[in-house]
N, C-alpha and C positions, 0 to 999 in steps of 0.2 A: 869540682868540675863546675863550669859554667852553664848558664840556662841555654846557651847557643850549642854548646857541645853536648849538653843532654839531650837536645832538639835532634841533632844531626845522628846520634847514636841511636834514638829510637827510630828514626826514620831508615837507618840501614837496617836495624833489626827487622823493622816491617817489612822491607824490600827482600832480605833473607828468608823471611817466613813465607812471604808471597812465592818465593821461588823454590820453596822447599823441594818441590816435585821434580828438579831439573835433574837431581842427581842420578837416577837410573833411567828415565824414561828418553834422554837425550830429545828433548821437545826442538822443534824446529822453527826459527823466527824468518818470517816471509816478509822481506824488504822490497819496497818500490821506490827507486830513487835514479837522479839523473846519474849518466853514465860518467865513470872517472871522477866520482865525488866523494869517494872516501878511501882512506889509504887500506889496502887489502890486508896488510898485517896487522891492523886494528881489529879486522873482523875476525882474524884467528884467534888474537889475543882474547877477544870477548867469548868465542868459542870456548876456549880453554877454561877461562875464569868461570863460566857460567855452564860449563859441559852441556852445550847445546850447539845445534849447526844453526848457520845463517845461509839462508837462500835469497839471492839478490836479483831482482828483475829490474830493468832499466826503461826509462822514457826519453824522450828527446824534447818534448815540450808540455808544457802544463795542459794545453788542449788536447793532446794525444792520450795523456794521462787522464783526463778526466773523461772524455769519450769512452776509453775502455772501461772504465768503472760503471759509466751509467749504462754502457752495453751489457753489463752483467759480469764483469770480472770480477770475482771474489778471492778469498783466501789470504789477502795482505794482511798483517799486523802493524806494519809501520810505514808511512807513505811520507814523502819529501817535497810538497808542493810550495810554489811560490806564494809569499803573502796573501796577495790579492785573490789566490783561488782558495784561501783557507775560508774565507767569508761565504764564497759560494758553496762549498763543500759543507760547512755548518749548516748553513740556512736551508739546504737541502736534505738535512737530516743523516749525512754520511760519517759523522764523526762521532765519537765518545769523550766525554769529559775526561781531563787529566787528573790522575791521583797525585797531588803536590806531596805528600807524606812519603812518596817513593821518588821523588826527585830532590834529594837535599842538595845536589849541586847546582841548581837553579840559582842560590845564592851568589853564583860566579857571572851571572849574565850582566852585560855591560849596560848600564843604564842609558849611556849617550846613544845607543842602537836599538834597544828593545822598544823605543818609541815607534820606530819604523815598521813593528810588528801589527799584524792585522788584529791580532788577540793580546794587547800589551799586558793584560792580566792572567794569561796563560790558562786560559780555562780549557782551551780546546788544542792548543798549540805551543811548541817551544821554538824559538829561533834556532837554526842550525848554523846558516851561512849567510854573510852579506855579499853580494855580487852586483856588478855593474856591467853595462854592455856598450864597449867602445869600439875603436878601430885597431885591427891587427895589421902591420903593413911590412914589407920587406924593405929594408933601410937602404940596400945597394940598387935596388932596381926601381926605387920609387923616391929619386932624389928631391922632385918638387912635392913631397908629401907635406902637408899642413894638417893640423888637429881640428878638422872641421868636418860636419856633415856633407860639405859642400864637395868632398872628394868623390861622392857618387856620382856628380855631374860630369867627371873626367871622362871624355870620350876616351882619350889615349889608353886608358886602362880597360877598354870595352872587352867584355867577356872573361876579365881575368878578376874580378870583383864579386863578392857575394854579401847577401845580407840575411838576416836571422829568419827562419821559417816561424816567426813569433809575432801574432798579431800586434800586442802592445807595444812589445820592443821596437818594431820596425816602422809602425806608423808612428810612435813615440819620437824615433828619431828625427822624422819629419818634422813633427809638431815643435819640436826643440829648435829645428832649422828655421823654422818660420818664426819662432819668438812666442810660441804658445805652450799652455802647461801640456804636459803628456796626460793628465788627468782631466783635459777639457771635457764638457760636455755640450759643448756649442758645436751644432751639426754643420755649421758653416767652415769653422776651423778644421774639424774633423775631414770634411770634404776637400779641403784645400790641400791638408797633409796627403791624402789619398791621391790627388793628382802629382804631388811632388813624387810620392813613391813609384807612381806609374811611369814618371819620367826617368828615374832611376834605373827602373827595370830594364829599360833598354842598354843599359851598360852593365848589366849583371849576369854571370853565369847561372845564378839560380838562387832561390831562397832555400836555405838549409841550416841544420843545427850542429850537424856532428862531423861531415866531411871538409869543412872547412879548416879544420884543424891539422889533417893531413895535406890538405891542398895547398895551405899558405907556407907549411914546413917543406913540400918539396918544390916550391916555385910555379904550382899551377896557378894558384891565385896570389895577386899581388898586395889587394886590399881587401880586408873582410871586416864586416860587423861581428864580432865576437865578444863572448864573456870574458872578463879580465882573467880568471883562474885557468881557463883554457889557453888563452895566447901566453900566458906566463909559463904553463907546462911546455908549450911549443919552443920558447924563449930559451928555455934549459937545454934544447937539443940543438938550435940553431940560432948562432949569434947574428945572425942577419935580419931576424925578426925582431920587431917592437911593437910596444902598446901605447897608443895615445887616446885619452879621453877626450872626445871633441869640446872646442871651446864653447859651444853653445848649452853644453851640459849633457848629463847622461842619464838614462833611465837606472836607477838602484831597486835591487830587489832583495827581500828578505826571505830566504828559504827556511823553510820550517818542518817542524816533525809533528806529525799528527798520527792518531790510532783510529783506523775507521771503526764505525760501530759495529761491525760484525767480526772484528779479530777473535782468534782463537787463543793467543798468546799474550794476552794484555799485561801481565806482570813482567815478562821478558820483554816486551816493546818498550815499558818504562824503564827496564833495567839497562836498555840499550841506549836510550837518551839520556839516563843519567851517566852512563860509562863515556858517552861522546862529550860531554861537560865536565868531567874530570879535568881540571888545568893542563897537566901532563898530557892526557889524550889530546886534547883541544890542540895543543901547541904541535903536537906530532901530526895531526891531521891538518892544521893549516900549512906547515911546512911541506906536505905532500900535495895537496889539491891546489895550493897558491889562492885560495879564498880565504877572507876574514871572519874567522869564528869569533862572534862577540862574546867571549869569555875573558872577563877582565884579568883573571888571575892566571890567564895561559900567557899573556903578552910578554911578562918577564922571564920566561921561560924560553921565548923565541931567540933564535941568534939575531945578531944585530941586523945581516943582509936582509933577513926575512921581516924583522921589525921595521926597517927602514924603506920596505919594497913599495913604492909608490902605486905600483900595479896592483899590489893585494890592498895597502891601506891608501884609500883615495885622498888626495891633498885637500886640505880645507876650503882653498879657493873654488876647486872644481866641484867639490860637494854641495857649496853653496849655490851652485847653479844647476845643481841635478835634482831630481825628485824621486820619490818613491812610487811606484805603479800601486794603484788603489783599486778595489774594488768597486764599480760604478754602478752597480745594480741595474735598474732597467735601462739604464744609458750604454751599457755594455752591448746592447742592440746595434748601436751607432757603429761601433768599431768593427763588429762581426759583418755588417753591410759594407762598409768601406774595405775591409779585408777580402771579402769575396769578390767586388770590382776589382781590387788590384790584380788578384789571383786571376781573374776572367779576363783582364785586359791584355792585349797583344802588346809585344813590345815595339816601340816606336822607332 
């Protein structure tokens, strides 16, 4: 038996020991995640394997998740924030360190993508999925579509377009449109991006993070800023819908798994994290949600259509023009101010 095998065996035994109490008491794991972001059959499989129940609450933005927690919401054992919020939550004492001995499947994390994580040594978080926010559009009804953020200036689609109700993604789109970094801390650049979004606002039906999926599927909306996996799910149901990352670049996000400081089912939360990074589970989850799970051993288990799907796996040339959203510390205030001004501005 190799040292690596011994190490994995000991880790699994430690995990089993930590969960010994699951047998009769049927503990409940409370998860707070984005909507449509995990295959339901995997939750049922986990419940069977660990003789426990999973309760799932959902949020539609990092900001709303964070605000709910800061307002006093408790009882969650596992949360799925985007990477740039992990640092904020960590610095405010909202997270507890992870026990790596209970996470043997960490070995399958793809090193090409773990550098995107806020916490690349995984002290407080483990990567879950890689996402990016580009443009979904109706191919039949947008014959002049171009893969550029300038689509938001098209008055011909006024009232039939949406952008995300997400401060960093939406201001980030305008920053990339202007040729700036979406992590800039230059107040003048952020102000210029604010003005662009206010101009775009006159063509938008609204800012929102959920209904755009049904809206573009039904034909209510013709062009939407949306997350790649969400659009890919719509594409499975409607062949007229397509996804394109704008040529100026997109915002990349690494969504992660964290355990809050006051979690009651800590061992079970670790078990769920480890379960999601079992290669076979990760492959099934990728196929269902159409987001990229950075689990290198899972790639060979994907069917060819999924493995070569450019909506899931961003092409290298687009990735090179894109950026990962980062926590900017005190400079976050510049984005909050700009976002408040965008929301308060009247459509022109």
